[in-house]
N, C-alpha and C positions, 0 to 999 in steps of 0.2 A: 693865489691861485690855491686851490687845498690840492696834495699830491693827488693821485692816483692809487688804487689800492693793490693794482692788477694791469699792467700792460702787458699784450699780444708780444712774443717775442717775429722778428723779421722769418722766422721756418713756421710759426701759425701764419702769418701774415698771407707768404709766399702758397704754402698751401692750402689756406683759404679755397671754399668756392665760389665766396663772394667775388674773392681775385680774378681768381676766372672767369666769372661771369660781367665781371669791368672789362676785361680783355675782349669780350666777344661782342659787349653793349658796343665798345669804341670802335672794334672794329667791323661791326655790323655801319655805324651811323658816321663815320668819322669824328670820331668824339680823341679827348684826350684828357677822360676821366680817371684822377689816382688817388680821390679817397673816398671816402665814406659821405663824406657832407656834397661832395660835387655827384653823387651816381642817387645822391637822396632829393637832390634839386633835381635831377635830368629823370629820377621817375618821377614825380609830383608834376612834372609839369607836360609829362610826354606819356599818358595814361595809358593811352592803345598801345604805342610800341614797349613799354617796356611789358606789359602781363603780355605781348605777341611773344614777347623774348624770351621769358620765362619757360611757357608753357612747350618751346623750342628747348630751353638750354635743361630743362628740369624731365625731357620726353614724355611730355605727356600724351598716353595713346588715346588718339579720338581722330573722326574724322571732322575736320576741318571745313566747316562750309567755307561762303567768298563775303558773309555780312565781318563786317571792324569787330575787334576786340570789343569796342561799349557802341553800342544802338543809343542815342539818346545822350549822355558822356555830362550835358547841361542840368538833368533831370536827376534828382535827390527827393521821395524813393521814382521809378521808371525807367533808370537808364538799366541796359542788361548787357549783359558779360554775351560774347560767340553767340548770339541766336541763332545762327543755322547750322550748330557745333553741335554733333553726339558721339558720345562716350560712355564707357561700362564702373563703377566706379570700382568694384572689386579687380577688376583683368587689371587695373594702373597697380596697384595693391601688390598683386598677384604674380607681376610679370617674375617672377623668380620659380623654379621649380627644380631647385640643387638643393648637394642634403647641408647642406649651410643653417644654422637656426634661426629661425621663421618667431620664435618665442619661447621665452623658460620662466616656469610656474613656478611661487616660491608660496606658500604659507608661513602663520607662523607656531604650526604646528612640526613643520620642517619639512613636509610634502613638497620634490621637485619635480619637475617633465616637462621635457622637452620636446616639441614639433620642431620637423626640420618645416626648408619652401615646398618638397616638392612630398610629407608626409599632412601639411596643413591643404594643400593646395586638395591632395585625394579625399577629404576631410570634408573642407567645404564642395568642393563637388559632389559627395552625397548626401549633402542635408538641401545641395541647391535642386538635384534629381528630384526631394521626395516633396521637394513648398514646392517643385513646378506639377506635381503628383495630385499632388492635391488641393493643386487649383487656383495655390496662387500666381499670380497675377500684380503687372504696370500697375506702380499706386497701389495696390493691394496695402494694409499697415501689419508687421508682422515686430511686436513687441520682445521684449527680455526687463524678466526682475531675476539679477542674475549677480552674480559674486563676479571680482574680474579673474575671469577663468579663459583658459582657453576656446572653451565652447561660445563665448559669450563674444571672442570675437568671430570665429568658425560662423553661427548666426546671423552677426550682420553681417559679414561678406559673401553668406548663400543669400542672403537677405537682397542686398544690393546686383549679386547676379543675373536675379530674375527680374530686376530692376522695381523692386517692388519697397518699399519705404520704412529704414529700420527704429524701433524708438527703445531708452531702454531708463530703465529706477532702480537704484540698490535695495538691494532685498533688507535692509535695515527700517523701508517706508514701511508705513501704519498700512492700512487698507483702506482710511478713508486717502490718506494721500495720493493712495497708488491711483485709486476710483476719480478724483481730482484732474489722473492727469489720463489713464490711459481712457478714461471714460467718455474723455472727449472724442480720442481721435481715432474709435470702437477698431481695434486690431482683430486681423483675424485668425492669429496666432498669436499663441504667450509660451514665452520659453524659462523657465523659472527651476530654480534649481532644492532639493531637498533642505537644506542650511544652509550658514555660513560658520564662520569663528571668527570671534571678537574678545581679545582680552581670556583667552584661553576660557572661552565658554564657548559648545558647540549650541547653535539658537535654528531652532526648526523653522522651514519658510513655505512646509506645504499648506495646515492650516492657516494661513495667511493669503496663500493663493488658493486654497478652497474658499472661502469665502471674497477673497475678489472677484474669481471665475462665476461667480451667483451675480454677479450684478455685472459681468460682461457679456450679453447675449452675442456679438458678435463673433465671440471667441469658438473657432468650429474645430481648434484641436488645440491639444495640451502638451509642451513637451518637456520633460522633468528630466533636469541631469545630473546622476549622482555622482555625487561630493563626500556628504557624509555619511554614506552608507554609498556600497557596490550595488545593492539593490533597492531599493526603497520603493513600501509599497504606494499604488497608486490607488490605493481604495479609497473609494469617496471622491475620488478628482472623474468628471466627466471629458470624455471624448479624449483619454491622457495614453502618451505612451516617452518612453523611455528613448533619452540622448540617442546612448549609446547603439538599441534597435531598432532605428528608423530604415524603414527596409523599403528599398527604392532601385531601377532597376537600372544596373548600371551604364553610365554612359560617362561622357568624356564633360568637363564641363564647361555648358555655355554663357553666354553674358548678351544679355538683353541690352540694347543700344540704346538707351533716353537720352531728350533735351540735355543741352549742357547745365539748362534753370531749371530741372523738370527735380521734386526733391526727392532727400535724399535720406537726411534725417531729422525728426522730431522733436526737441529738447524742450526744456521747459525754465519759466520763472521761475525763484524762488517760490513764490508763493505767498509770502508774506503781506502784502495789502490785500486779499482774492484768491479767487480762484486762480492757480499757475496759467499764464500766457502758452499755449501753443506754436513754440515757433520751428519754423519750418524753412530748411538752408535746403542747397541748392544741390546742387550733385559737381558740378564741375566747381561752383563757383569756392568749395570746403574744399578740393582738392588741389584746384589751384593757389586757396588762399597757403592752405596748410602746406607745400612745395617752398612758398616762397620763406614761411616759417621756418622747414625743416632746412632745407637746403643751403638757404643763402645765411639767413638767421643763429641758424642753432647749430651750422654747419656738419651738419650732419650726411654723413656715409658706411658707405659697403660695410665698413671693419667696427661701424658703432653697439654698442650693448647699451639702450637706452631705457631710462626706468621715468616713471612719473608717480606717486604716491596718490590713486584717486579713485571713486567711485565707479560704477559706470552710470549711478545717479550725476557726474560732474562733467562739461564738457571737455574738459581735459584727459576722458577717458575717449572721448571721439578727437581730440588732439592724435593721440599716440598709435591710434591704434592706424595712422596716416602716413609714419613711419614708416611699412612696411615698402613703403614705392619707392623709399630710398635703398632696398635689402635691408637695412639694418635689423638687427635681433631686439626686439620684443623686452621685457621681462617684465615679469607682473606680480603682483602681489598681493596675499586676500590676508584679513585679519588686521592685525590692530601696529600704528608701529612704535608702541613702546611696550608690545609683550616680546619676552618676559620683563625686557627693562629702555632703556631709552637708544642702544646700541641695535635696538635688531632689526632695523634697511641698512644701516652702515655696514655689516658684519655682511648682509646679503649682497652688499654692494662690492665688500672687498673677494666674496667666494666667486661674486660672479663677473667678478673686473666687470661693470657695471663703468659706462667712460660719460655717459650725461645723466645724470642726478636730480629729477626734478619732483617737487615736494610742495608744501605751506612754509607762508609765510613764518603762521601760526605754532608748525613744526621746528623751523628754524631757531624761533624765540627761545622754545620748550629744550633746546639743545641748549641754548646757549645758558639755562640757570641750570641745568640737571649739569650731575657728578660727571656723565659723562662727555671724554669728550675724544671724539674719534681722531685727533691727529696722536691723544697722546698712546691709545691703545689700538690703535690698524693700521693696517699698511694700504694707502688709497692708488698706488700708484696708475693705475688709468684712469682715474679720475681727472676728466680734465675739466667740465661744465656742473655748477651746478644751478640749476631755476629753480625759479622762486617766483609761487601765483596765489590768489585767492583773497588777501590783503593787503596793501604794503608793510613793506620791507623794511624796518626800525632801523636807525642809523648805525646803531650798537649794534644788531644781526648783523651786518655787513661782518664787520672791524672781526665777531665773536664768529665768522665761519672762516677768515683767514688766522685767525688765530688759532683754532679751535677746530677744524676740522682737517682745510690744509692751506698752506700757503700760494702754491702754483695751483692754482684754478681760475675759470673766468665764470663771476657770478653774475648770472644774470637776471636782475626781478624781470616779470616781462607782467603785462595788464591789457586785461581784452574783454572777455566774459562767452556767457552765451550767447548774448546775441547777436554776435557776431560769430561764435564757433570758431575764434582765434585770437589772436591779439591787436594792437592799437599802440603797443610800446614792448619791445623787444631790447634781445643782445646783441651783439655783433661784435663776434672775433678779431674788427679790425683798429676799436676802439678803447684807449681803456674805460677800468672802473672807479666810479668814486663817491664814495660813502653817501648811502640814501638815494640813489636816484641809478634811475633807467637807463639806461645807455644813449637808445635812442628813438624814436618814429621810423615806424614801418617802412617800406620802400612802399612805392604808389603810395599811400595815406595822407592825405593833403588833414595831417591831423593839428591841432590849432588851440590854445587857449581863452577865450572869448567873456570880455567882461560883460556886465552887465546888459550892457550897449546892442552888447554883439561883437563887439570892437574886438581883433587881434589885441594880442598881448604878452610883452615879453618881463621874464625878471618880478611878475606879479602871479596874485593867485587869481583860478579866475573859473568860468566852465571847460571840461573838458570839451571839443568839438569836432568830426571832422568831415572834412566842406566842397568834399569830393564823393564819386562810386568806390563802392569796392567788392571784389568777387563777392564773399563772403555775407556781403548787405541778407538778412532776411528775405528771401522771396516771398515769403508773408507768414500769416498768424492761422493755422489753422482756424475755418469755419470765422470765419470773418472775410466775405465773398466782396466788399465791397472797400475794404483797405482800409478801414476806417479807425481800428484799432492800432493796426499797426504804422500807421500816420503821427499817431499820439502819442504813441512810445517815446519816440523820437522827434518827431517833424515837430512838431509844433511849438516847447520853445526861441527854436531859432528859426525861420522858411528856412527850407531848403537846404537844411544844415541836420548833418549827424546829431541831436548832442547826445553824450553819454552819460549822466548821469555821472562823475567822478570831480571833485574839485580838483586843482593840479595846478604844476608851475611847471613851463619850462626854463632847464638852466642857462648861464653864460654858459655848460659845454655843451651847447645843445642836447643835453639829456632831460629825462623829464622826472616830478617825484610830486606823486599823489598823497593825498590830505583826508581823504576819504570820501565817503557818495555826499554826493549836493544837498541829497535829502536830509541826511543827518549833521549837516551840518552846524555849526550851535551861531546865536545870531544873539548873544550878552551885549546891553548898549549900541545894537548896529552892526556891531566891527562880526566878519564874517568869519571859524575859526576852525579850522577845521578837524576831527575827535582826531585822525591819525598822529597828528601833532601830538596831542596827549598822553594817546598812549607809547609814542618813544622814548617820554621823556620818564611819564610814572615806570611802563616796567624795564626801564634800567638797574631799580632799586630792588636790590636780590628779596625783598621780603614778599613783591609784588608777583602774582604768578599772570596775573591778566587784568584787565580792566575793559569796561566801557563806559561812556561817556554819551549823557543828553541834556537836552535843553529841557530844563523846568521854565512853564510862565507862574508867574512868582509879581506879583504887584504889578502890572501891566507892562510890564519886563523878562527878560531871559535868564533864568542865571542855570549854571551847568552843576551839577550832580557826576559825581562820581565816584563807581561802584567799584570795588577792587574786590580781588578774590586771590586770600589770602596765601603764603608758605603755611603746609603746618606745623602746628607749635605757634605760631604765631600771632598777635592780638594787636586791632586798629584800635591801639591810645592817644592819646595826646603825643606824645612823643612821635610817633609815624606818621600822626596827621600834619605838623610840627615840619615833618621831612619830605613829606608830600609836594607838599606845598613850594616850599624855598625850594627844590627841582624842580619842582614846572615854574615859579615867578624867572628862576635862574638863567632853566634852560628857553624859554619858551617867553612870556610876561605877565605882566601884574591881569592884561587881558584874562588869561588863560585860567588863572587861578579858580578852581570850587570851589562853590556857594555851602558846596556840601561833599565830604567824605565818606559813602557809608559799605561797608564790608556785610557784603551777604556769600555764600556761600558754593552757588553755580551760576553760571547765567548762561544766557537763552540763547540757540545760537542754532542757525538754518539746517537742512540736514541736505550740506555738503560743507556745512562745519563751519558757517561765517555767523560771523556775529550781530544777533539781531537788536539795533538799535534802534529800529521802529517799532518793535513788538514792548522794548520796558517802555521807551518815551508814550504809547495808549495806554498802556498799565497805569501809571502813573498819575495819568491824566484822567481815568475813568475812564478813557474811551476802547468799545469791547477791541479784541485782535482780530485780526478779520480772516487770516487762518491759521490758526495753531496746529495745525494738522503738517505745517508747513514746517514746524521747529522739530527738534530732533529730542530737546529734551524740554518740551512744554509743561511741564509742571515746575520747573523755574522760575516757569513769569511767576507764582506763589510767595517767592519772597520779595515782590515789589510788587503786592497788593499794601495800600494803606498802611505806606512807614510811617512811624509814627516822628521821625528825623524830617519829611517833607512838609509837616505841618508847620512850619514856623523858620 
């Protein structure tokens, strides 16, 4: 059995929220659960009891009705959680009103701001009163195109406080991408900033806002957050006011109670295969799922300072916001993680005494290849957990974290997505960390791996599924009244089962490895190969910055084509080509070896930073890319058109 890279100490286990929760479950149900495996087994067999116990343990503020925790638990979709319970999301996140820091904001220009829970409460009250005065009511949509600022958090909480629905996009979205999203949901109010900063540049946002506003007739009020300038000009912007000048009759913060399954957020699919789907998430389901992930799986406590490098267009922003319910301090960052050098975020971690540091697998891989090594250059005594998501974390990156960042740290590779505004696969403070593996399946989530015939498999690759309801299933898609599009997205592959679209394997440790998206799986000679396996092998080579693999239709079969982005000054000569092929053959198998290896200057990625294999596959087959506006760098697709290397 592979040695663990990290094991929790007896002190960590004894002090974990999860240990306390096990004691509560044992006392309440006369059980003798003593480890995570037993707790997981109980939780997936007793969904009603688990979610009820968690709501009590996490002190969810709500008016609970008499309905069971799950109504129609055998229906997927169709099951409903806490059907007659009412609550307010903002009330749960604003339960603290003291002088402890709620938010610390940093950016790449060196700016720092902090808001206490008392100050945050007062700001939310001000904006909430203004929203009520202009007529925003339960069910109305409020949208934000903002950097990761305290004002974004305030706008969300104020929106939730009045029972309205919040939706956010990153300010680097172009006008077409914004309209593809916001045009579908018809927001009543739009929050924007005058700009944002990235890689040493200050980028104006108001021209984009004005252009988008012209095609959003539903917007009756535009709010501009001063960020790059203390007093940005509002000229040419209709119905505009500055965030700091919103006037409202002073009053206490009032909370509109709504149904547990009423809408809270609208999030968006990546949009690389068509117009983005508008995924609607419910108030109570989002709160309860995040409480399970934060309190139990991340072991989040009031004393923690939690950071996640994210934009407001990625669901990890929504996930991060919910940490306020625990009373933890949120550390926000705006800017490039590599400016002025790859150590930027780690210096913030040191200076702000961050205890839980969240980032992407891509960023950790970049640190692995950079000359900056946090363990050598910084002191990070407060740091106890590193979270990674966005794509599979390569086994070598696991080792790099323990060698280059910190030896005694829990590395939690987690996975889920916008579809559930949370995770299926999570960390666990009671379990060891093994190289290349996600520690566990989340509590009360009947996550499994199916073969092609829909049978559960162990130790073999297959389709990641969930076979029972969970609270943060979408309550539906926007403008999908009969639910047809929603059912088609998740439940058609295996009827009555959530098909997540990841190619995965459950390990001997009961951990999970993901090998990439199912729709990007390669299939040469009928053998299914996950792209993440190839990336993990190739990107261990120092010459390779990153890679992307697709299957090209060729002579009545499929051949693997590997595109690589090289380190500056490196040439893809025959020696390096052989080195790449040998590495893949020895690490994986001869079947994994690409037929073609081609160097390109850039690889296309979505606005949330994920490589877009499907877009490249479409281009090389002469098919249209259905929504290039969903890409952060659509110009990169030009490198893949009519490549002579692919004609032979």
